[in-house]
N, C-alpha and C positions, 0 to 999 in steps of 0.2 A: 571483496565483492561477494556475490551469493551465487550458489550453484544453480544449475538448470531447474532441478526439482523445485527449489524455493521460488524461482521465477515463475514456473508454472503455477504453483500454489497462488502466488500473488496475482498472476494474470487472471486466474478464475475468479478472484475477488472483483476484478474490474467490471465484470458484466453484471453485477448485483444491483438492484434497485436502490435509489437513494445513495449510491456510491459512485462518485464520479471517479476521474482519473486519480490514481495512486502513485505517489512517489515514495519509495522507501530508500533511506540512506543511512549509513552508520554515522554516529555523531562525533564526539571529540576525540576518537583515536584510541580510547582505552579498550576497544573490542567488546564492551558491554552496553554501550549506548546506541539505541536505534531510534531514528526519527520516522514518523509517518506523516506525510502530507496528503490530504485528501480534499475533495470538493463535492458538495451535494449537487442535486440536479439544478439548483438555482445558482450554482457557481460560488456558493459561499464555502470558503476555506475552513478546514478543521484539522485537528491532529495534535502531534506534539512528539517530544522526545522523553524516553525513560531508560533506566538501567535494567535491562532484561535479565541480567545475571542475578540481580536482587529480587526482582518480581517479574516472572515471566509474562503475566497477563496485564494488559492496560486496556481500559475502556475509554472510548472517545465517544461523547455525545455528538450526534449529528444534528447541526442547526436545522431548526423548522424550516420547511420548504413546501410550498404548493398545498398547505393545509395539513401537511404530515409532520407530526412532532413526536417527541418522546422515543426516538430510535437511537440506537447505539451501536457503534462498530467496536468489536472485540478484536485485540491484536495478542497473539502469543508468539513469542520468539524464544529460542534455545541456543545454546552453544554446546556442541558434542565434545567428546574427549580430543578430537583431532583439531579443534578450534573453529569448525565450520558452524556458521550461523544458519539457522533454518527456522521457519515458522510460517504464519499467514495471519490475514485478518479475515473476519467474517462478521455477518450481522448477528447481533446478540440474540435475536428470536430463533436462531438456527438456519440451517442445520449446522452442527458443529463438525468441521472437517476433521479427517485423520491428518495428524501432524507426524510425519515420519522422519526419524533420524536418517540422513542421507549416507551415514556410514563414512568410513575413512578411505575407501577404495578410489582408484583413479577415475572410475565412472562418475563420481560425484564432484570431480574437480572441473568439469566444463563450466566455463564462464560465459555470461551473456551480458554483454555491455549494453546499456540503454541511455537514451537521452530524453529529457522531458522538456516540453514547451508549454508555457503558461501565457494566456492572453486576457486582457480586460476588455470588456466591451463598453459601449457608450453609457450604460448604466452603472458601471463599476463592478459588474459580476465577473469573477474569474472563470476561466474554462481552459481546457487543454488536457494534456496527458503525457504519458511516457510511451516510448516504442524502441525497438532493438536498433541500434546504431546502424547495423548493416541491412535492415528491412525496409519495407516501404514506409514513406512518411504518411501517416493518416491526416485526413481532413478533420479538424475539429470544429464541430458546429457551434456557433454563437448561440447561447441559450436565450437570447432576446431580452427585452425589457418588459416589465409588467404593464 
């Protein structure tokens, strides 16, 4: 899983415009594959998986929505000498966040489990998001139909 600092960095990404709920998960168990699932403001899903040990940075084009196009989400992830995965996603136009190595100390070992819920409205738009397992369950607003 991911440490608290990584969760906080990812959580800060959730509030960006044109970036809906984010679901970050590790892929096939090799420790170097990470997957990003995201949705734009119109509920269109985008993202994918990549080997961040080979290429730390991956760009994901955001599908056009409400007349806004040509936007990209940049994700950068790393693994430190202790095997801890850390990184974040941010809009390509900036600002570029500081991605700090959490180190190997016990303070970096705090785990935060989360669950994700995705819904599809009558128009086929997906919406939802992730939240802490032991936290309040948020209300996810239906993005409506055009």
